[in-house]
C-alpha positions as CSV (number, residue, x, y, z in Angstrom):
1,M,115.0,83.3,87.1
2,S,113.7,84.7,84.1
3,E,110.5,86.9,83.5
4,P,107.3,84.5,82.4
5,F,107.4,83.4,78.7
6,K,105.2,81.5,76.8
7,I,106.3,77.7,75.2
8,F,102.9,75.8,74.5
9,D,100.4,77.2,72.2
10,F,97.5,74.8,71.4
11,D,94.5,75.1,68.9
12,F,92.2,72.1,69.6
13,W,89.9,73.2,66.1
14,R,93.0,72.2,63.9
15,R,94.9,69.0,63.8
16,P,99.0,70.2,65.1
17,E,101.7,70.0,62.5
18,S,103.9,66.5,63.3
19,H,106.6,68.2,64.1
20,R,107.3,71.8,65.1
21,S,110.9,73.2,66.7
22,I,110.8,76.9,67.9
23,Q,114.0,78.7,69.5
24,I,113.0,81.1,72.4
25,P,115.9,83.8,73.7
26,I,115.7,83.7,77.4
27,T,117.7,86.3,79.5
28,A,118.7,85.5,83.1
29,K,117.6,87.7,85.7
30,D,119.0,86.2,88.9
31,S,121.6,82.9,89.4
32,G,120.4,79.5,90.3
33,C,119.5,76.2,89.1
34,I,116.3,75.1,86.8
35,H,115.0,71.8,86.3
36,A,112.1,70.7,83.6
37,V,110.6,67.9,81.9
38,I,108.9,68.3,78.5
39,S,107.3,65.5,76.7
């Protein structure tokens, strides 16, 4: 449906921030349905 893109970034040497949000612009390359569960 789109080109691959990075969502998660882990650094196991540092404690993560308690809350982080990002916006990722995604360009659709084809039509269809996408399902995802992120927790």
